C-alpha positions as CSV (number, residue, x, y, z in Angstrom):
1,M,93.0,-62.3,-18.9
2,R,90.5,-65.4,-18.9
3,Q,91.8,-66.5,-15.7
4,S,91.2,-62.9,-14.4
5,S,87.7,-62.7,-15.8
6,H,86.7,-66.0,-14.1
7,Y,88.1,-65.2,-10.9
8,L,86.3,-61.8,-10.9
9,L,83.0,-63.5,-11.9
10,F,83.2,-65.7,-8.8
11,L,84.5,-62.8,-6.4
12,V,81.1,-60.9,-7.7
13,L,79.0,-64.0,-6.9
14,F,80.4,-64.6,-3.6
15,I,79.7,-61.1,-2.7
16,F,76.3,-60.9,-4.1
17,S,75.4,-64.1,-2.4
18,C,76.9,-62.9,1.1
19,S,74.9,-59.7,0.8
20,N,71.7,-61.3,-0.2
21,Q,71.7,-64.3,2.2
22,K,68.5,-65.8,3.5
23,S,67.9,-68.2,6.1
24,I,67.8,-71.9,5.3
25,G,64.4,-72.0,7.1
26,K,62.5,-69.9,4.6
27,V,63.6,-72.0,1.8
28,T,61.4,-74.8,0.4
29,K,62.1,-78.3,1.8
30,T,62.3,-79.5,-1.9
31,K,65.1,-77.0,-2.8
32,N,67.0,-77.7,0.3
33,L,66.9,-81.5,-0.4
34,A,68.0,-81.0,-3.9
35,I,70.9,-78.7,-3.1
36,E,72.0,-81.2,-0.2
37,Q,71.6,-84.0,-2.9
38,V,74.0,-82.3,-5.4
39,I,76.8,-81.8,-2.6
40,N,76.1,-85.5,-1.1
41,N,76.9,-86.7,-4.9
42,Y,79.9,-84.6,-4.8
43,F,81.2,-85.9,-1.9
44,Q,80.2,-89.3,-2.9
45,G,81.6,-89.1,-6.4
46,R,84.8,-87.8,-5.1
47,K,85.3,-90.5,-2.7
48,T,84.8,-93.3,-5.1
49,A,86.2,-91.6,-8.0
50,D,82.8,-92.0,-9.8
51,I,83.4,-89.7,-12.8
52,E,79.8,-90.1,-14.1
53,L,78.3,-88.9,-10.7
54,L,80.6,-86.0,-10.6
55,K,79.4,-85.2,-14.1
56,T,75.9,-84.8,-12.7
57,T,77.0,-82.4,-10.1
58,F,79.6,-80.1,-11.9
59,H,78.0,-78.3,-14.6
60,S,80.2,-78.6,-17.9
61,D,81.3,-75.0,-17.8
62,A,82.4,-75.3,-14.1
63,R,85.7,-73.9,-12.9
64,L,87.6,-74.5,-10.1
65,L,90.1,-72.3,-8.3
66,T,92.9,-72.8,-5.9
67,M,95.3,-70.4,-4.9
68,D,98.9,-71.7,-3.3
69,T,101.6,-69.2,-4.8
70,A,99.5,-68.1,-7.6
71,L,95.8,-68.3,-8.6
72,V,95.2,-71.6,-10.6
73,L,92.1,-72.2,-12.6
74,I,90.9,-75.7,-13.5
75,T,88.4,-76.7,-15.9
76,R,85.9,-79.4,-15.0
77,E,87.3,-81.9,-17.5
78,A,90.9,-81.4,-15.8
79,Y,89.1,-82.0,-12.6
80,L,87.6,-85.3,-13.7
81,D,91.0,-86.5,-15.0
82,V,92.6,-85.7,-11.8
83,V,90.0,-87.9,-9.8
84,K,90.2,-90.5,-12.4
85,K,94.1,-90.9,-12.0
86,K,93.9,-90.4,-8.3
87,G,91.1,-92.9,-8.0
88,A,89.3,-93.5,-4.6
89,V,90.1,-91.8,-1.5
90,S,89.4,-92.2,2.1
91,C,88.2,-89.2,3.9
92,Q,85.6,-87.5,6.1
93,T,83.3,-84.9,4.3
94,K,81.0,-82.3,5.9
95,L,78.6,-79.7,4.6
96,L,79.3,-76.9,7.0
97,Y,76.6,-74.6,5.9
98,Y,74.7,-73.4,3.0
99,T,72.7,-70.4,1.9
100,V,70.1,-70.1,-1.0
101,D,68.8,-66.9,-2.9
102,G,66.5,-67.7,-5.4
103,K,68.2,-69.7,-8.2
104,R,71.7,-69.4,-6.5
105,A,73.2,-71.0,-3.5
106,F,76.3,-71.1,-1.8
107,A,78.0,-73.7,0.4
108,K,81.2,-74.4,2.4
109,T,82.4,-78.0,2.4
110,K,85.1,-79.8,4.5
111,F,87.2,-82.9,3.2
112,D,89.3,-84.3,6.3
113,Y,92.0,-86.8,4.8
114,G,93.6,-87.2,8.4
115,D,96.8,-85.4,7.2
116,R,95.5,-82.7,5.4
117,I,92.0,-80.7,5.3
118,Y,90.5,-79.1,2.6
119,E,87.6,-76.5,2.7
120,D,85.6,-75.8,-0.5
121,Y,83.4,-72.9,-1.2
122,L,80.9,-74.0,-3.9
123,V,78.6,-71.7,-6.0
124,L,75.5,-73.6,-7.1
125,V,72.8,-72.7,-9.7
126,N,69.6,-73.6,-11.0
127,I,69.3,-74.2,-14.5
128,N,66.0,-75.7,-16.0
129,E,65.2,-77.0,-12.5
130,K,68.4,-78.6,-11.8
131,W,71.1,-77.6,-9.4
132,W,74.8,-77.4,-10.5
133,I,78.0,-76.7,-9.2
134,V,79.5,-74.0,-11.3
135,N,82.5,-72.9,-9.2
136,K,84.5,-74.3,-6.8
137,T,87.3,-72.6,-4.8
138,F,89.3,-74.7,-2.5
139,E,92.2,-74.3,-0.2
140,R,94.1,-76.7,1.9
141,I,93.8,-75.5,5.5
142,K,96.0,-78.1,7.2
């Protein structure tokens, strides 16, 4: 039941975000830079297995979702444990796009490891003037 409620929350946020998209050009440059910095810290933290840096990007209550044959819900702590065990990785990262609507942002990113590629959909929220990743839904596309 708990997994279903988190999935439903993500789905609602995703639909609302898509239906209320605003042009990046209309968002203040400061807000854009702050969001891009969080995403760049996520990229750098994952590549270098910098757990402390990743803790500054993922909110403590963040949830990660993936779907292979079934929906899998992952806590931030479980994700950080995986990063710690796997260590630094070599990959190309790219911010494909993002949109901002007030204190919410939605981004699509790509991790290319050469032999496999993952795409992430990130939901970010601004809490007390700081942007956090609160949800990551990812899928292997190659």
